[in-house]
C-alpha positions as CSV (number, residue, x, y, z in Angstrom):
1,M,0.3,0.0,22.9
2,A,0.0,0.7,19.8
3,T,-2.5,-0.7,17.5
4,N,-2.8,-0.8,14.4
5,L,-5.3,1.7,14.3
6,D,-2.9,4.0,15.5
7,K,-0.3,2.9,13.4
8,Y,-2.5,3.4,10.3
9,K,-3.8,6.8,11.3
10,A,0.2,7.7,11.6
11,D,1.1,6.4,8.7
12,L,-2.2,8.0,6.8
13,D,-1.2,11.5,8.9
14,R,2.2,11.5,7.6
15,L,1.4,10.9,3.9
16,I,-1.6,13.5,3.9
17,E,1.4,16.6,4.9
18,Y,4.4,15.2,3.1
19,G,1.9,15.1,-0.2
20,G,1.8,19.1,1.0
21,K,6.2,19.2,0.0
22,V,5.4,17.0,-2.6
23,Y,3.1,19.5,-3.9
24,S,4.9,22.4,-3.5
25,A,7.8,20.4,-5.0
26,F,5.9,20.0,-7.9
27,L,5.1,23.5,-8.4
28,R,8.2,24.8,-7.6
29,D,9.5,22.5,-10.7
30,T,6.4,23.5,-13.1
31,W,5.6,27.0,-12.7
32,D,7.3,29.8,-13.3
33,K,9.5,30.7,-10.9
34,D,8.3,34.4,-9.3
35,K,4.8,33.0,-10.1
36,F,6.1,30.2,-7.2
37,R,8.2,32.8,-5.3
38,S,5.0,35.1,-5.1
39,S,2.6,32.2,-4.1
40,V,4.8,30.8,-1.0
41,L,5.5,34.2,0.5
42,K,1.0,34.6,0.3
43,M,1.0,31.4,2.1
44,H,3.6,32.9,4.9
45,N,1.9,36.1,4.5
46,G,4.4,38.2,3.2
47,D,6.9,36.4,6.4
48,K,10.4,36.2,3.3
49,S,12.7,34.0,5.8
50,E,10.1,31.4,6.2
51,A,9.0,32.1,2.6
52,E,12.7,31.1,1.9
53,K,12.8,28.6,4.6
54,F,10.3,26.2,3.4
55,V,11.7,26.5,-0.2
56,A,14.7,24.8,1.4
57,G,13.0,22.3,2.9
58,L,11.3,21.1,-0.1
59,P,12.1,17.3,-1.5
60,P,13.7,16.3,-4.8
61,L,10.3,16.3,-6.8
62,K,10.4,12.9,-8.7
63,S,12.4,10.8,-5.9
64,A,9.8,12.4,-3.1
65,Y,6.9,11.8,-5.6
66,Q,7.8,8.3,-6.5
67,T,8.0,7.6,-2.4
68,W,4.9,9.5,-1.8
69,Y,2.7,7.3,-4.6
70,S,4.4,4.0,-3.4
71,E,3.3,4.7,0.3
72,S,0.2,6.2,-0.3
73,L,-0.8,3.1,-3.0
74,A,-0.2,0.8,-0.4
75,L,-2.4,2.4,2.8
76,I,-4.5,2.7,0.1
77,K,-4.8,-0.4,-0.8
78,Q,-6.1,-1.7,2.4
79,L,-7.9,1.1,3.7
80,L,-10.3,2.3,0.6
81,P,-9.6,-1.0,-2.1
82,D,-12.6,0.7,-4.0
83,R,-10.4,3.7,-5.4
84,L,-7.7,1.7,-5.5
85,D,-7.9,2.0,-9.7
86,D,-8.6,5.7,-9.0
87,F,-5.5,6.6,-7.7
88,R,-3.8,4.6,-10.1
89,R,-5.7,6.4,-13.2
90,H,-4.6,9.8,-12.4
91,Y,-0.1,8.2,-12.2
92,E,-0.1,6.1,-15.1
93,T,-0.2,6.8,-18.5
94,P,-3.1,5.4,-20.3
95,K,-2.8,2.0,-22.2
96,N,-4.6,3.0,-25.4
97,R,-3.4,6.6,-25.6
98,K,-2.9,7.5,-29.4
99,E,-1.3,11.0,-28.7
100,V,-0.2,13.4,-25.6
101,T,-2.8,15.8,-25.1
102,A,-4.8,17.5,-21.8
103,E,-7.1,14.9,-21.7
104,S,-4.4,12.4,-22.1
105,Y,-1.8,13.8,-20.0
106,R,-0.6,11.5,-16.2
107,L,1.9,12.1,-13.9
108,E,4.0,9.8,-15.5
109,D,5.0,12.3,-18.1
110,A,5.1,14.8,-16.1
111,L,8.4,13.2,-14.3
112,Q,9.3,12.5,-17.7
113,G,9.6,16.0,-18.9
114,L,7.4,15.0,-21.1
115,S,5.5,18.0,-23.0
116,S,3.7,17.9,-26.4
117,S,2.4,21.0,-29.2
118,F,0.9,21.3,-32.6
119,G,0.9,23.6,-34.7
120,G,3.6,25.5,-32.4
121,Q,1.3,25.8,-30.2
122,R,1.8,23.7,-26.7
123,K,-0.8,20.9,-26.1
124,A,0.7,19.9,-22.6
125,D,3.5,20.4,-20.2
126,P,4.1,19.5,-16.3
127,S,2.0,21.9,-15.0
128,T,-1.2,20.2,-16.9
129,A,-0.4,17.3,-14.3
130,I,-1.4,19.4,-11.7
131,P,-5.0,18.4,-10.9
132,H,-4.0,14.8,-11.5
133,L,-1.5,15.5,-8.4
134,L,-4.7,17.4,-6.0
135,Q,-7.2,14.6,-6.4
136,Q,-4.4,12.0,-5.7
137,R,-4.3,13.9,-1.9
138,A,-8.2,14.3,-2.2
139,I,-8.0,10.5,-2.8
140,L,-5.3,9.7,0.6
141,E,-7.6,12.9,2.2
142,S,-11.1,10.4,1.8
143,V,-9.3,8.0,4.0
144,R,-9.5,10.3,6.6
145,R,-12.7,10.6,6.2
146,R,-14.1,7.0,6.6
147,F,-11.7,6.6,9.5
148,E,-13.6,9.5,11.2
149,S,-16.9,7.5,10.0
150,T,-19.3,5.5,11.9
151,L,-19.7,3.5,9.1
152,F,-15.8,2.2,9.3
153,E,-15.6,-1.3,8.4
154,I,-12.8,-2.1,11.3
155,T,-12.5,-6.2,11.1
156,Q,-9.4,-6.2,9.0
157,L,-7.7,-3.9,11.4
158,V,-9.4,-5.8,14.5
159,Q,-7.8,-9.5,13.1
160,A,-4.8,-7.8,12.0
161,D,-4.1,-7.5,15.7
162,L,-5.0,-10.6,17.2
163,F,-3.0,-11.9,14.6
164,D,0.4,-9.9,15.5
165,S,-0.3,-11.2,19.1
166,E,-0.7,-14.8,18.0
167,L,2.2,-14.3,16.2
168,D,3.4,-13.5,19.3
169,A,3.2,-16.6,21.3
170,A,4.4,-18.6,18.4
171,Q,7.8,-17.0,18.3
172,E,8.1,-17.2,22.6
173,L,7.0,-21.3,22.1
174,L,9.8,-21.4,19.5
175,K,12.4,-19.7,21.7
176,K,11.1,-22.3,24.4
177,K,11.4,-24.8,21.5
178,F,8.6,-26.2,21.2
179,S,8.2,-26.1,17.3
180,R,5.2,-27.9,16.6
181,A,2.8,-26.2,18.8
182,A,4.6,-22.8,17.3
183,G,3.7,-24.5,13.4
184,A,0.4,-25.4,14.6
185,I,-0.4,-22.0,15.9
186,V,0.7,-20.1,13.0
187,G,-0.8,-22.8,10.0
188,V,-3.9,-21.3,11.3
189,V,-3.4,-17.5,11.3
190,L,-2.5,-18.1,7.9
191,E,-5.4,-20.4,6.7
192,K,-7.8,-17.6,8.9
193,H,-5.6,-14.4,6.7
194,L,-5.6,-16.3,3.4
195,A,-10.0,-16.7,4.3
196,Q,-9.9,-13.1,4.9
197,V,-8.8,-11.9,1.6
198,C,-11.1,-14.4,-0.1
199,L,-13.8,-12.7,1.7
200,S,-12.8,-9.2,0.8
201,H,-11.8,-9.7,-2.7
202,N,-15.6,-12.0,-3.2
203,V,-13.6,-14.8,-4.1
204,K,-15.9,-18.1,-3.4
205,I,-15.1,-21.3,-2.2
206,T,-17.1,-23.7,-2.7
207,K,-15.3,-26.4,-0.4
208,R,-16.4,-26.6,3.0
209,N,-13.6,-26.9,5.3
210,P,-11.0,-25.0,3.0
211,G,-7.5,-25.4,4.1
212,I,-4.4,-23.3,2.6
213,A,-4.0,-25.1,-0.3
214,D,-7.1,-25.0,-0.9
215,L,-7.7,-21.0,-0.4
216,S,-4.3,-19.7,-2.3
217,E,-5.2,-22.1,-5.3
218,A,-8.7,-20.4,-5.4
219,L,-7.2,-16.2,-5.0
220,K,-4.2,-17.7,-7.3
221,S,-7.1,-18.4,-9.7
222,A,-8.6,-14.9,-9.1
223,S,-5.4,-13.8,-9.8
224,V,-5.5,-12.3,-6.5
225,I,-2.0,-12.8,-6.2
226,D,0.6,-14.2,-8.8
227,V,2.3,-17.4,-9.3
228,P,5.6,-16.8,-6.9
229,Q,3.6,-15.1,-4.5
230,W,1.1,-18.8,-4.4
231,R,4.7,-21.4,-4.5
232,F,5.1,-19.2,-1.6
233,I,2.2,-19.6,0.4
234,Q,2.1,-24.0,-1.0
235,H,6.6,-23.9,0.8
236,L,4.8,-22.5,4.3
237,A,2.1,-25.3,3.7
238,D,4.3,-27.5,3.6
239,I,6.3,-26.7,6.2
240,R,2.2,-26.4,8.9
241,N,1.1,-29.3,7.6
242,L,4.5,-30.9,9.0
243,C,3.7,-29.3,12.4
244,D,0.1,-31.0,12.7
245,H,0.7,-33.9,10.8
246,N,3.0,-35.7,10.1
247,K,4.3,-36.9,13.6
248,S,7.3,-39.1,12.3
249,A,9.4,-36.2,11.8
250,E,9.9,-33.2,14.3
251,P,9.9,-30.1,12.6
252,T,12.9,-28.3,13.0
253,L,13.4,-25.0,14.9
254,E,14.6,-23.3,11.3
255,Q,11.6,-24.7,9.6
256,V,8.9,-23.1,12.1
257,A,11.1,-19.6,12.2
258,D,11.2,-19.5,8.4
259,L,6.9,-20.6,9.0
260,I,6.6,-17.3,11.5
261,A,8.8,-15.0,9.3
262,G,6.3,-15.9,6.5
263,V,2.8,-15.6,7.3
264,A,3.8,-12.6,8.8
265,K,5.0,-11.5,5.4
266,V,1.8,-12.8,3.9
267,S,-0.7,-11.5,6.0
268,K,1.6,-7.8,5.8
269,T,1.3,-7.5,2.1
270,I,-1.9,-9.8,0.6
271,F,-4.2,-7.9,1.1
């Protein structure tokens, strides 16, 4: 059975490989055609057939980059969160930018085909963003090095495997119509996950035994989650409370199914 660690490694390897294609597509769209052809031919040791096959297999730049960027962003957020802002900065245009220069030019500008000049001399164009793409690829590569490091902290990954197992157990209980027991198990998973998120973001909890409502409120106050996410978690907490405390009303199978699906979503989207 594949673990979450295996899944992350597979995703990382795929993104690093695809990042190479995105980079080549970027060069194809920004370099002089002869310069690009010469570079690809050299890469394939002068084999024209292989070079042509390589070029034909390159994806459309804009859609390919956006897909690669979004998936890489999610992976870095989970595995190397301290480099997340660095990764974003190479793409997003500076908020207080007053003019487009080589220093303030970003990948977002390049994908829009933006260029700037002064006095008839080109100051920045899409090729100016190549170093930013190289830096993003380097950050993604650093995630791989972290996997290989003996200092890599795998607590969250191991916990994610345990949560998946508990969610599977809850799903089996639900199939046997033990809705209250299934809901109780999933409620514990949600509580543990939110506590881990608080720990990861250094969100302090003053209450001795905080519940789901306390943890989600603290995360909202710290701007780790937004209001819609907070409301969604509150909805899940209400169903959990029905399973744990309200003995006069039996939770429905539909409610517990929603709870299981909701907790699975929270555990995969809120880190």
